[in-house]
matplotlib code that plots the C-alpha trace (Angstrom):
import matplotlib.pyplot as plt

x = [-16.7, -14.7, -15.9, -16.8, -14.9, -11.7, -12.2, -10.6, -12.7, -12.8, -10.5, -7.7, -7.9, -6.2, -3.3, 0.2, 1.4, 4.2, 7.6, 9.6, 12.7, 15.9, 18.4, 18.2, 17.5, 19.7, 17.4, 17.5, 15.5, 14.7, 13.1, 11.8, 12.8, 10.0, 7.3, 5.9, 4.2, 3.9, 7.1, 9.0, 12.3, 13.7, 10.9, 11.2, 14.9, 14.1, 11.3, 13.4, 16.5, 14.2, 14.0, 16.8, 18.4, 21.7, 22.5, 20.7, 21.4, 19.9, 19.2, 17.3, 16.4, 15.1, 12.8, 11.5, 13.5, 16.7, 15.4, 16.4, 20.2, 19.9, 17.9, 20.5, 23.3, 21.4, 20.9, 24.6, 25.3, 23.1, 19.9, 16.9, 14.2, 13.4, 11.3, 10.0, 9.1, 7.0, 4.0, 3.1, 5.7, 8.5, 7.2, 6.9, 10.5, 11.7, 9.6, 10.8, 14.4, 13.4, 11.3, 12.6, 14.9, 14.6, 14.1, 11.0, 9.3, 7.7, 5.7, 5.5, 2.7, 4.1, 2.9, -0.2, -2.5, -0.8, -3.0, -1.0, -0.9, -4.7, -5.3, -3.1, -4.6, -1.4, -2.5, -1.1, 0.2, 4.0, 4.5, 2.0, 3.6, 7.0, 5.5, 3.9, 7.3, 8.9, 6.0, 3.4, 2.8, 4.6, 2.8, 3.7, 2.6, 2.1, 3.3, 2.4, 5.1, 4.4, 6.9, 9.6, 8.8, 7.1, 4.2, 2.2, -1.1, -2.1, -1.1, -3.3, -3.4, -5.8, -7.9, -6.2, -2.7, -3.8, -5.4, -2.4, -0.1, -2.3, -2.4, 0.7, 2.7, 1.2, -2.4, -1.7, -0.1, -3.2, -5.9, -4.3, -6.1, -8.9, -6.5, -6.9, -10.7, -10.5, -8.3, -10.3, -13.4, -11.4, -10.6, -13.9, -14.8, -11.7, -12.1, -12.0, -9.1, -9.1, -7.4, -7.1, -6.8, -5.7, -6.2, -3.8, -3.3, -7.0, -8.8, -11.0, -11.7, -11.5, -12.9, -12.9, -12.1, -11.2, -9.3, -7.7, -6.8, -4.9, -5.0, -3.1, -5.4, -9.0, -8.8, -7.0, -6.7, -8.6, -9.4, -12.1, -12.9, -12.7, -11.9, -14.2, -12.8, -9.2, -6.6, -3.0, -1.9, -3.8, -1.2, -3.5, -4.3, -7.8, -8.4, -11.0, -11.7, -14.1, -15.8, -17.4, -17.2, -18.2, -19.4, -22.8, -21.5, -18.5, -20.8, -22.8, -19.6, -18.0, -21.3, -21.1, -17.5, -18.1, -20.5, -18.2, -20.3, -18.0, -18.7, -22.5, -21.8, -22.8, -19.5, -17.2, -15.9, -13.9, -12.0, -8.9, -5.7, -2.1, -1.1, -2.6, -1.6, -2.9, -2.3, -3.1, -3.7, -1.9, 0.8, -0.4, 1.3, 0.8, 1.1, 2.0, 1.4, 0.8, 4.0, 3.5, 5.8, 6.5, 4.0, 3.9, 1.7, 1.8, 1.9, 2.3, 1.3, 2.1, 1.4, 4.4, 3.2, 4.6, 7.3, 8.0, 7.3, 5.5, 4.7, 1.0, -1.2, -2.3, -5.9, -5.7, -7.9, -8.5, -6.3, -7.6]
y = [9.0, 6.5, 6.1, 2.5, 2.8, 3.1, -0.3, -3.3, -6.4, -9.4, -11.3, -8.9, -10.2, -13.4, -14.4, -14.1, -17.8, -19.0, -19.2, -22.4, -21.6, -22.7, -21.7, -21.6, -18.0, -15.9, -14.9, -11.8, -11.4, -7.9, -8.3, -5.8, -7.6, -6.1, -7.7, -11.2, -14.0, -17.7, -19.1, -15.9, -15.3, -18.6, -20.4, -18.1, -19.1, -22.8, -22.6, -20.7, -23.0, -25.9, -24.8, -25.1, -21.7, -20.4, -18.2, -16.5, -12.9, -12.0, -8.5, -7.6, -3.9, -2.1, 0.3, 0.4, 3.5, 1.3, -1.0, 0.8, 0.6, -3.1, -3.6, -1.7, -3.9, -7.1, -5.9, -5.2, -8.7, -10.3, -11.0, -11.7, -12.9, -10.7, -11.8, -8.7, -9.4, -6.6, -4.4, -1.9, 0.6, -1.9, -3.0, 0.6, 1.4, -1.7, -1.3, 2.3, 0.9, -2.0, -0.1, -0.6, -3.5, -7.1, -8.5, -10.4, -9.5, -12.0, -10.4, -11.9, -10.0, -9.7, -6.1, -4.5, -3.7, -5.6, -3.9, -4.7, -8.4, -8.4, -6.8, -9.3, -12.3, -13.2, -14.8, -14.1, -17.6, -18.0, -21.4, -20.3, -16.9, -18.6, -21.2, -18.4, -16.7, -19.8, -21.4, -18.7, -17.0, -13.8, -10.6, -7.0, -4.5, -0.8, 1.7, 5.2, 7.9, 10.9, 13.7, 11.4, 8.4, 5.2, 3.6, 0.4, 0.9, 4.5, 8.1, 10.7, 14.2, 15.7, 13.6, 10.4, 11.6, 13.1, 9.9, 7.8, 10.2, 10.0, 6.2, 5.7, 2.5, 1.3, 1.8, 0.0, -2.9, -3.2, -2.6, -3.4, -1.8, -0.7, 1.8, 3.8, 3.7, 4.8, 7.7, 8.6, 9.1, 11.6, 13.7, 13.9, 17.2, 18.8, 21.7, 21.4, 22.9, 24.9, 23.1, 22.7, 19.3, 18.6, 15.3, 14.5, 18.3, 19.2, 21.2, 18.6, 20.0, 23.4, 24.1, 23.0, 19.4, 17.3, 14.5, 13.4, 9.7, 8.2, 4.4, 1.8, -0.9, -0.9, -1.6, 1.2, 2.8, 0.9, -1.9, 0.1, -0.6, 2.9, 2.1, -0.8, -1.1, -0.4, -2.5, -2.9, -3.4, -0.9, 1.9, 4.3, 5.4, 5.9, 9.3, 10.3, 13.6, 14.1, 17.3, 15.8, 18.1, 17.2, 14.0, 13.7, 14.1, 11.8, 9.1, 9.1, 9.0, 6.2, 4.3, 4.4, 3.4, 0.4, -1.1, -0.5, 2.4, 5.4, 6.9, 7.1, 9.5, 13.2, 14.1, 12.0, 12.3, 9.5, 9.3, 7.7, 9.3, 8.8, 12.0, 13.9, 17.4, 18.9, 22.5, 23.4, 26.8, 25.9, 23.2, 19.8, 16.5, 13.7, 9.9, 7.0, 3.4, 4.3, 6.4, 10.1, 12.7, 16.4, 19.2, 20.5, 22.9, 20.8, 17.1, 15.5, 11.8, 9.7, 6.2, 4.0, 1.1, -2.4, -1.0, -4.3, -8.0, -9.7, -13.3, -14.0, -17.0, -19.0, -18.4, -14.6, -14.3, -10.5, -7.6, -5.5]
z = [-11.4, -13.4, -17.0, -17.7, -21.0, -19.0, -17.4, -19.1, -20.0, -17.7, -19.9, -18.9, -15.3, -16.3, -14.0, -15.2, -15.6, -13.4, -15.1, -14.4, -12.4, -14.1, -11.4, -7.7, -6.4, -4.3, -1.5, 0.7, 3.9, 5.1, 8.5, 10.9, 14.1, 16.2, 14.1, 14.7, 12.8, 13.4, 14.9, 14.3, 12.4, 13.4, 11.7, 8.7, 8.3, 8.6, 6.0, 3.5, 3.8, 3.2, -0.4, -3.0, -2.9, -4.1, -1.1, 1.8, 2.7, 6.0, 7.3, 10.5, 11.0, 14.2, 12.2, 8.7, 7.7, 7.9, 5.2, 2.0, 2.8, 3.3, 0.1, -1.9, -0.3, -1.2, -4.8, -5.0, -3.7, -6.4, -4.6, -6.9, -4.5, -1.5, 1.5, 3.2, 6.8, 8.4, 7.8, 5.1, 6.3, 5.9, 2.6, 1.4, 2.3, 0.5, -2.7, -2.9, -3.2, -5.4, -7.9, -11.4, -10.5, -11.8, -8.3, -7.2, -3.9, -1.5, 1.3, 4.7, 6.5, 10.0, 10.7, 12.1, 9.2, 6.3, 3.8, 0.7, 1.6, 2.2, -1.1, -2.8, -1.1, 0.9, 4.2, 7.7, 7.7, 7.7, 5.9, 3.2, 2.7, 2.2, -0.1, -2.2, -2.4, -4.0, -5.8, -6.4, -9.6, -10.5, -11.4, -12.2, -9.5, -10.1, -7.6, -6.8, -6.4, -4.1, -3.9, -5.1, -2.9, -4.0, -2.3, -2.9, -1.0, -0.7, 0.0, 1.6, 3.1, 5.6, 8.0, 6.8, 7.7, 11.0, 12.2, 11.2, 13.0, 16.1, 16.1, 18.3, 18.4, 21.7, 20.5, 17.3, 19.2, 21.4, 18.9, 15.5, 12.6, 14.8, 16.2, 13.0, 13.2, 16.9, 16.2, 13.1, 15.3, 17.4, 14.3, 12.5, 14.0, 12.4, 10.0, 6.2, 4.3, 1.0, -1.8, -5.5, -7.2, -10.8, -12.5, -15.4, -15.7, -15.7, -12.9, -11.1, -7.6, -5.9, -2.5, 1.1, 1.7, 4.7, 3.1, -0.2, -0.8, -3.7, -3.8, -5.8, -4.3, -3.1, 0.6, 2.5, 6.0, 8.7, 6.2, 4.5, 0.9, -0.5, -4.2, -5.2, -8.8, -8.1, -9.9, -9.0, -12.6, -14.8, -14.8, -12.9, -9.4, -7.9, -6.4, -3.8, -2.1, 0.9, 1.8, 4.9, 7.9, 11.5, 13.1, 11.3, 7.8, 8.5, 10.0, 6.8, 4.7, 6.7, 6.6, 2.8, 2.8, 5.1, 2.6, -0.4, -1.7, -1.0, -4.4, -3.6, -0.7, -1.4, 0.4, -1.8, -5.3, -6.9, -10.2, -11.7, -13.0, -14.0, -12.2, -9.3, -8.1, -4.8, -3.8, -0.2, 1.3, 4.5, 5.0, 6.0, 6.8, 4.3, 4.5, 2.4, 3.3, 6.9, 7.3, 8.0, 6.3, 6.9, 6.2, 2.7, 0.7, -2.5, -3.3, -6.7, -7.1, -10.2, -11.2, -12.0, -14.1, -13.5, -11.2, -9.2, -9.5, -6.6, -5.7, -5.5, -4.5, -7.6, -6.5, -6.8, -9.9, -10.0, -9.4, -6.5]

ax = plt.figure().add_subplot(projection="3d")
ax.plot(x, y, z, "-o")
ax.set_aspect("equal")
plt.show()
């Protein structure tokens, strides 16, 4: 459990004040062309060019894995404000390339789950998302880094990765975020796996487990609030391990999660860390921000404090 002494006082939740813009920004749009929101990419271009901008660099991609190359090109061409059009997968690929840069990120939630946007209070409203990009406050966002790759929402191994891998594109298009819940129900009978977990170098868990989640924000896969006290700017990651096995135990666990009380489940342990190491007896696939990666026997996850700058609504009062 998280020690209350580790939590910062409420005064620390104060919003970062907006900094008056002295020069027109050079804007880059990284757009997953298969994603939709509002009037589409034509409306996005119209809204952006309605502002005083220095230049507009426009890149459309057919899949999220093509994004990093475009991001690097835009950085080379001097872009300092990036509008990211797509879902969490597109955003993840972009922030991985933007981590540590001086650029500012504006998220346009045109994907399926849009978990990062939801956690940051960015609505699925195209004109408002663009307005936030130009007029919203700027804030530093932590990232996680798993096996060398940055993520903004979460990473996981076990049941979480299995159900994401099983939620195919057609199902996600039809059911949206409920596709994850549906496929999750199909996997709850899966076996647990022996594993060892270290937190900041100390032994924390050893035994059979069905899922390990590492979150940078509170609401993760399927829109479930797993980490109630998670903050996106505290330099740490929230860690949860579940030992639930079979439909009955998972039903109890998901019931606790759905009411924001995951830590009260007898099958869940939750803590907070700067570094997490997981050693698996057998290779398993892992996921980050909804994208599944190859099977491995070890994963190492580190917090990367204040890795990128994001545009947020002025009404976002508390990091989550």
